[in-house]
C-alpha positions in Angstrom: -247.9 90.8 129.7 -248.4 87.0 129.5 -245.6 84.6 128.6 -247.5 83.6 125.4 -247.6 87.3 124.3 -243.9 87.7 125.0 -243.0 84.6 123.0 -245.2 85.8 120.1 -243.5 89.2 120.0 -240.0 87.6 120.0 -241.0 85.2 117.3 -242.1 88.1 115.2 -238.8 89.9 115.8 -236.9 86.7 114.8 -239.0 86.3 111.6 -238.3 89.9 110.6 -234.6 89.5 111.3 -234.4 86.2 109.4 -236.1 87.6 106.4 -233.9 90.7 106.4 -230.7 88.6 106.8 -231.6 86.6 103.8 -233.2 89.2 101.5 -230.6 92.0 102.0 -227.4 90.0 101.0 -229.3 88.3 98.2 -230.6 91.6 96.9 -227.2 93.1 96.9 -225.7 90.0 95.4 -228.3 90.0 92.6 -227.8 93.6 91.7 -224.0 93.3 91.7 -223.9 90.0 89.9 -226.1 91.3 87.1 -223.9 94.3 86.6 -220.8 92.1 86.7 -222.0 89.6 84.2 -223.1 92.4 81.8 -219.7 94.2 82.2 -217.7 91.0 81.5 -219.9 90.2 78.5 -219.3 93.6 77.1 -215.6 93.5 77.8 -215.1 90.1 76.2 -217.2 90.9 73.2 -215.0 94.0 72.5 -211.9 92.0 73.4 -212.7 89.3 70.8 -212.5 92.0 68.1 -208.9 92.6 69.0 -207.4 89.2 68.3 -204.0 90.6 67.5 -203.6 91.9 71.1 -204.3 88.5 72.5 -201.9 86.9 70.1 -199.2 89.2 71.4 -200.0 88.1 75.0 -199.8 84.4 74.1 -196.5 85.0 72.4 -195.1 86.3 75.7 -195.9 83.1 77.5 -192.5 81.7 76.5 -190.7 84.9 77.5 -190.9 84.9 81.3 -188.7 88.0 81.5 -191.6 90.0 80.0 -194.1 88.8 82.5 -195.1 90.3 85.9 -193.0 89.0 88.9 -193.0 89.8 92.6 -190.3 88.5 94.9 -189.7 89.0 98.6 -186.7 87.7 100.5 -187.2 88.2 104.3 -184.7 87.7 107.0 -185.0 88.4 110.7 -183.9 92.0 110.4 -183.9 93.0 106.7 -186.1 92.1 103.7 -185.8 92.7 100.0 -188.8 93.3 97.8 -188.7 93.3 94.0 -191.4 93.7 91.3 -191.0 93.8 87.5 -193.0 93.7 84.4 -192.6 93.8 80.6 -188.9 93.3 80.2 -187.8 96.0 82.6 -190.3 98.7 81.5 -191.6 98.8 85.1 -189.7 97.5 88.1 -188.6 98.3 91.7 -186.1 96.9 94.2 -186.5 97.9 97.8 -184.5 97.0 100.9 -186.2 97.6 104.2 -186.3 96.7 107.8 -188.4 93.6 108.4 -191.8 94.3 109.9 -194.1 96.3 107.6 -194.6 98.9 104.9 -193.7 101.9 107.1 -190.3 100.5 108.0 -187.1 102.5 106.9 -186.2 101.6 103.3 -184.1 102.4 100.3 -185.3 101.7 96.8 -184.7 102.0 93.0 -187.7 102.1 90.7 -188.6 102.6 87.1 -192.2 103.5 86.3 -193.8 103.3 82.9 -190.6 103.2 81.0 -189.3 106.5 82.5 -186.0 107.4 84.2 -184.9 105.3 87.1 -185.9 106.9 90.4 -184.3 106.3 93.7 -185.0 107.2 97.3 -184.7 106.5 101.0 -187.2 106.7 103.9 -186.6 106.6 107.7 -189.1 107.1 110.5 -187.9 106.4 114.1 -191.5 105.7 115.1 -191.5 102.6 112.9 -187.9 101.5 113.3 -186.1 99.1 115.6 -183.5 101.8 116.1 -185.2 103.9 118.8 -184.2 107.3 119.9 -182.9 107.8 123.5 -185.8 109.2 125.6 -183.5 111.5 127.5 -182.9 113.5 124.4 -186.4 114.9 124.5 -187.0 114.0 120.9 -190.1 111.8 120.2 -189.7 111.3 116.5 -187.3 111.9 113.6 -188.3 111.2 110.0 -186.3 111.6 106.8 -187.5 111.0 103.2 -185.8 111.8 99.9 -186.4 110.8 96.3 -185.1 111.8 92.9 -187.2 114.3 90.9 -189.2 113.2 87.8 -187.9 116.2 85.8 -184.3 115.9 86.9 -182.9 112.5 88.2 -179.8 114.3 89.5 -181.9 116.4 91.9 -183.8 115.4 95.1 -187.1 116.2 96.7 -186.5 115.7 100.4 -188.2 116.2 103.7 -186.8 116.2 107.2 -189.0 116.3 110.4 -188.2 116.3 114.1 -190.9 116.2 116.9 -190.3 116.8 120.5 -192.2 117.6 123.7 -194.3 120.7 124.5 -194.9 121.5 120.8 -191.3 121.5 119.8 -191.1 120.7 116.1 -189.0 121.3 113.0 -189.8 120.3 109.5 -188.2 121.2 106.2 -188.6 120.3 102.6 -186.9 121.4 99.4 -184.7 120.5 96.5 -181.5 121.8 94.9 -182.9 125.2 94.3 -185.3 125.8 97.2 -185.7 125.3 100.9 -188.7 126.0 103.1 -189.2 125.1 106.8 -191.3 125.7 109.8 -190.2 125.4 113.4 -191.9 125.6 116.8 -190.5 125.9 120.3 -192.7 125.4 123.4 -191.6 125.7 127.0 -193.2 125.5 130.4 -191.9 126.4 133.9 -193.5 125.5 137.2 -194.2 128.8 139.1 -196.1 127.5 142.2 -198.2 124.5 143.1 -200.6 123.9 140.3 -199.3 127.0 138.3 -197.1 126.8 135.2 -195.9 129.5 132.8 -195.9 128.7 129.1 -194.1 130.1 126.0 -194.4 129.2 122.3 -192.6 130.5 119.2 -193.4 129.6 115.6 -191.2 130.5 112.7 -191.4 129.8 109.0 -189.2 130.3 106.0 -191.2 130.4 102.8 -190.2 130.3 99.2 -188.5 133.4 97.9 -186.6 134.3 101.1 -183.3 136.1 100.5 -181.5 134.2 103.3 -182.0 131.1 105.5 -183.5 133.2 108.2 -187.3 133.0 108.9 -189.7 135.1 106.8 -192.6 134.6 109.2 -192.7 134.4 113.0 -195.3 134.4 115.8 -195.0 134.0 119.5 -197.2 133.8 122.5 -197.1 133.2 126.3 -199.5 132.0 128.9 -200.3 130.6 132.3 -202.0 127.3 133.2 -203.5 126.8 136.7 -205.0 123.5 137.9 -207.1 123.3 141.0 -210.0 121.4 142.4 -212.5 123.9 141.0 -211.2 123.5 137.4 -208.4 124.3 135.0 -207.7 127.9 134.1 -205.6 128.8 131.0 -204.6 132.3 130.0 -202.7 133.0 126.7 -201.5 136.1 124.9 -200.0 135.9 121.4 -199.2 138.0 118.4 -201.8 138.2 115.6 -201.2 136.5 112.2 -198.3 138.4 110.5 -199.9 137.8 107.1 -202.9 140.0 108.1 -201.0 142.9 109.6 -203.4 143.2 112.5 -202.7 145.7 115.3 -202.6 144.8 118.9 -202.4 141.4 120.5 -204.8 138.4 120.6 -205.7 136.8 123.9 -207.7 133.9 125.2 -208.8 132.9 128.7 -210.5 129.6 129.3 -211.8 128.0 132.5 -212.9 124.4 132.4 -214.4 122.4 135.3 -217.2 120.3 136.7 -220.0 121.1 139.0 -219.4 118.3 141.5 -222.2 119.1 144.0 -225.5 118.7 142.2 -227.6 117.4 145.1 -229.9 114.4 145.3 -232.4 115.7 142.8 -229.6 116.4 140.3 -228.3 112.8 140.6 -231.7 111.5 139.6 -231.6 113.5 136.4 -227.9 113.6 135.6 -225.6 110.6 134.9 -222.5 112.5 135.9 -221.4 115.9 137.0 -222.2 118.8 134.6 -219.2 120.2 132.7 -218.7 124.0 132.1 -216.4 126.1 130.0 -216.0 129.9 130.4 -214.1 131.7 127.6 -213.1 135.2 126.7 -211.1 135.9 123.6 -209.9 138.4 121.0 -208.7 136.8 117.8 -208.2 137.5 114.1 -209.0 141.2 114.3 -212.5 140.4 115.5 -214.2 142.2 118.5 -213.9 140.7 122.0 -216.2 137.7 122.5 -217.4 136.0 125.7 -219.1 132.7 126.1 -220.3 130.2 128.7 -221.1 126.6 128.0 -222.7 124.0 130.2 -223.0 120.3 129.3 -225.3 118.1 131.3 -225.0 114.3 130.7 -228.3 112.6 131.5 -229.4 109.0 131.8 -230.5 106.6 129.0 -228.4 108.4 126.4 -229.9 111.9 127.0 -227.6 115.0 127.0 -228.6 118.6 127.2 -226.6 121.8 127.2 -226.8 125.6 127.3 -224.5 128.3 125.8 -224.5 132.0 126.4 -222.5 134.4 124.3 -221.7 138.1 124.0 -220.0 139.8 121.0 -220.1 143.4 119.9 -222.6 144.1 122.7 -225.0 141.6 121.1 -226.0 138.7 123.5 -226.9 135.2 122.2 -228.3 132.2 123.8 -228.7 128.6 122.6 -229.7 125.3 124.1 -229.8 121.7 122.9 -231.1 118.3 123.8 -229.5 115.3 122.3 -230.3 111.6 122.4 -227.9 108.9 121.4 -228.8 105.4 122.6 -229.5 101.8 121.7 -231.7 99.1 123.0 -231.7 95.3 122.7 -235.3 94.4 121.9 -234.8 90.7 121.4 -232.1 88.1 121.3 -229.6 89.2 118.6 -231.7 92.3 117.6 -230.8 95.9 118.6 -232.2 99.3 117.6 -230.4 102.6 117.9 -231.3 106.3 117.4 -229.5 109.6 117.3 -231.2 113.0 117.4 -230.4 116.5 118.4 -232.7 119.5 118.8 -231.2 123.0 119.0 -232.9 126.3 119.9 -231.0 129.5 119.4 -231.7 133.2 119.7 -229.6 136.3 119.0 -232.4 138.8 119.3 -235.4 138.7 121.8 -238.4 137.2 120.2 -236.4 135.8 117.2 -235.8 132.2 118.4 -234.9 129.6 115.9 -235.6 125.9 116.4 -233.7 123.4 114.3 -233.6 119.6 114.2 -230.3 118.2 113.2 -230.2 115.1 111.0 -232.0 112.2 112.7 -230.4 108.8 112.6 -232.1 105.5 113.1 -230.4 102.1 112.9 -231.1 98.4 113.4 -228.6 95.6 113.7 -229.0 91.8 113.9 -226.4 89.4 115.2 -226.9 86.5 112.8 -224.7 84.2 114.7 -227.4 84.1 117.4 -230.3 83.9 115.0 -229.3 81.6 112.1 -227.8 78.2 112.6 -224.7 77.5 110.6 -223.4 81.1 110.7 -220.3 81.9 112.7 -219.4 84.8 115.1 -219.2 88.1 113.3 -222.2 87.5 111.0 -224.5 90.5 111.1 -226.9 92.8 109.2 -226.8 96.5 109.9 -229.2 99.1 108.5 -228.7 102.9 109.1 -230.7 105.8 107.9 -230.1 109.5 108.3 -232.7 112.2 107.5 -232.1 115.9 107.3 -235.0 118.3 107.2 -235.5 119.7 103.7 -233.7 116.8 102.0 -235.2 115.0 99.1 -235.0 111.7 100.8 -233.2 110.0 103.8 -229.6 108.7 103.3 -229.5 104.9 103.7 -226.6 102.6 104.4 -226.8 98.8 104.6 -224.2 96.2 105.4 -224.3 92.5 105.6 -221.6 90.2 106.9 -222.0 86.4 106.6 -219.4 83.9 108.0 -220.3 80.3 107.3 -219.3 77.8 109.9 -218.8 74.8 107.7 -219.4 75.7 104.1 -215.8 76.1 102.9 -215.2 78.9 105.3 -217.4 81.1 103.2 -217.3 84.8 104.0 -219.5 87.5 102.4 -219.5 91.2 103.0 -221.9 93.4 101.1 -222.5 97.1 101.4 -224.9 99.5 99.8 -225.4 103.3 100.3 -227.8 105.8 98.9 -227.3 109.5 99.8 -229.9 112.2 100.3 -229.9 113.0 96.5 -230.3 109.5 95.3 -226.6 108.7 94.4 -226.0 105.0 95.1 -222.9 102.9 95.6 -222.5 99.2 96.2 -219.6 96.9 97.0 -219.2 93.2 97.8 -216.4 90.9 99.0 -216.8 87.1 98.8 -214.1 84.6 99.8 -214.0 80.9 100.5 -211.3 78.4 101.5 -211.0 74.7 102.2 -209.0 72.8 104.7 -206.7 71.5 101.9 -205.7 75.0 100.9 -208.0 75.9 98.0 -208.9 79.6 98.1 -211.1 81.9 96.1 -212.2 85.5 96.4 -214.3 88.0 94.5 -214.6 91.7 95.0 -216.7 94.3 93.2 -217.6 97.9 93.7 -219.9 100.2 91.7 -220.0 104.0 92.4 -219.4 107.3 90.6 -216.1 106.0 89.3 -217.7 103.1 87.5 -217.6 99.3 88.0 -214.5 97.8 89.5 -214.1 94.1 90.1 -211.5 91.4 90.8 -211.6 87.6 91.1 -208.9 85.2 92.2 -208.6 81.4 92.5 -205.7 79.9 94.3 -205.2 76.1 93.7 -204.3 73.6 96.4 -200.6 74.0 97.2 -198.1 71.3 96.3 -195.2 70.8 98.6 -191.6 70.4 97.7 -188.4 70.5 99.7 -188.4 73.4 102.2 -191.4 75.0 100.5 -194.6 74.8 98.5 -196.1 76.2 95.3 -199.6 76.6 93.8 -201.1 78.0 90.6 -203.5 81.0 90.5 -205.8 82.7 88.1 -207.0 86.3 88.4 -209.4 88.5 86.5 -209.5 92.3 87.0 -211.7 94.9 85.4 -211.9 98.7 85.9 -211.6 101.9 84.0 -207.8 101.7 83.7 -208.2 98.8 81.2 -210.9 100.6 79.2 -213.5 98.4 80.8 -212.0 95.2 79.4 -211.3 92.3 81.7 -207.7 91.5 82.3 -206.7 87.8 82.9 -203.6 86.6 84.7 -202.4 83.0 85.1 -199.3 82.1 87.1 -197.6 80.5 90.0 -197.2 81.5 93.7 -194.5 80.0 95.8 -192.7 80.2 99.1 -189.6 78.4 100.5 -187.1 78.5 103.3 -183.5 79.3 102.3 -180.2 80.0 104.0 -177.3 82.3 103.3 -174.2 82.6 105.4 -175.8 80.9 108.4 -178.8 83.2 108.2 -182.4 81.9 107.8 -184.4 83.4 105.0 -187.9 83.1 103.8 -188.6 83.5 100.0 -192.0 84.5 98.7 -192.8 84.8 95.0 -195.6 85.5 92.6 -194.9 85.0 88.9 -197.3 85.5 86.0 -197.0 83.1 83.0 -199.9 84.7 81.0 -201.2 88.3 81.3 -203.6 89.8 78.9 -202.5 93.3 79.9 -199.3 95.2 79.9 -199.1 97.5 83.0 -198.0 96.3 86.3 -200.8 95.8 88.8 -200.9 95.8 92.6 -202.7 93.3 94.9 -206.0 95.1 94.4 -205.8 95.0 90.6 -205.0 98.7 90.4 -202.2 100.1 88.3 -199.0 99.8 90.3 -197.1 102.8 91.5 -194.2 102.8 93.9 -195.7 103.1 97.4 -192.4 104.6 98.8 -192.2 107.2 96.1 -195.8 108.1 96.4 -195.5 108.6 100.2 -192.4 110.8 99.8 -194.2 113.1 97.4 -197.2 113.3 99.7 -195.1 114.0 102.8 -193.4 116.9 101.0 -196.7 118.3 99.9 -198.0 118.2 103.5 -195.0 120.1 104.8 -195.2 122.7 102.0 -198.9 123.3 102.7 -198.2 123.8 106.5 -195.4 126.3 105.7 -197.6 128.3 103.4 -200.4 128.4 106.0 -200.7 130.5 109.2 -200.9 127.3 111.3 -198.3 127.0 114.0 -197.7 123.8 116.1 -196.4 125.9 119.0 -199.6 128.1 119.1 -201.7 125.0 118.9 -199.9 123.5 121.9 -200.3 126.8 123.8 -204.1 126.7 123.3 -204.6 123.1 124.3 
């Protein structure tokens, strides 16, 4: 191919990319902006009819104790966070280790005018107070919070994690206690050979004593050699199902290292095999053999043989997952998998799994004035029999000089035509002026937030600046919510300790409920996490899942 032809092809690619880079963000911006303008117009028109509500909000301007305030005092080891709103109807004070949201903390909170809640959290994985490694304990976590129905009672959770699947977790309150515990042990028997043992016990609700009401144990052998890894395990069936006999599993994993010169031309690495025999869950014995063959240029193929209840099965697949750079800054990718399976002679079934095709453009290489990280990505996934392919588009623009402008826009359409869009736009100047706008529109309706941060003004040991924010989502009935206020930070000292003070105070707020940084209704993050942790432990206790058995099978 001549140099002129190559140059022509590349110029065409660049034209396509340039057009896509401009059209895609603008199209997303246009659709989101039109929906935003209409939503604000509808919200303001309905808000104008409720003049009394706005008069009440203006009356609160001279009453700072009724406004929203956020304050953080951070030291080198401990920090104090406080939020409040509407004359104490909602507030929280939390003391935590400095360093992040997951650090150990203690808090008091009042949500939506209810009773005062209190709680503590501790997780050794996120604390400066580390556990001694010689103890064999990898993690200890504790969480407790007062109950909504009875402030004098506690919902609590305690968890301990160790090596070899050793684990204990419990949750409860004044009237109930449930737990699950696992013990895993291994002993070296000979070179490359280890003996394994695992025990899982649970105490579920309704037990007459503190003793376990559910137990399951298993044992096994693990042998490692040059040919592969062999693992044998024998364990009790699920006690909830009252199955007779024992379950077993034997697995041999390895690689075929000698594939010859011809094999090296076809395969990118040694083929991997897995041989398995098992009896589980009251099902008949099953046997299987799998072979995976990684090829060159993103090709992978495999073969699986199986036998269950005297019925043989065979399946094979060919998979492609690769990408190719077709021009400067332009890359195409594709993913496809073809599977053929047969359980009876002459009854083969050929199926094509969803086919994915994508294209991405590095706009920093193609468009002058855009900084590193600017890109356009388009992905489509088609499943045979679907009404249409699923489509996902994402554009990221990082301006090099234009007020540090950054734009991220996303749009998706699934295979039944349901669409969702989102956009994040931010800008800043060297003198400190900042602005951002976020919007999303999906099955939950339109949500949007805008914020303007004025240029900061310095004072002794600190600085302050004004802000304006507008939020809109379903929580406000679709009406926009306006906040005006002051943000500040300063250095302070107390008893020869250096402190950093951060504050965010609202002077005007057209709404009443406390909001978080994303404009959503505020809830205590510590209290929410404690409730979720207790629910996870309770769900594991009620299930037949055992951490010890899981370790034994790995």
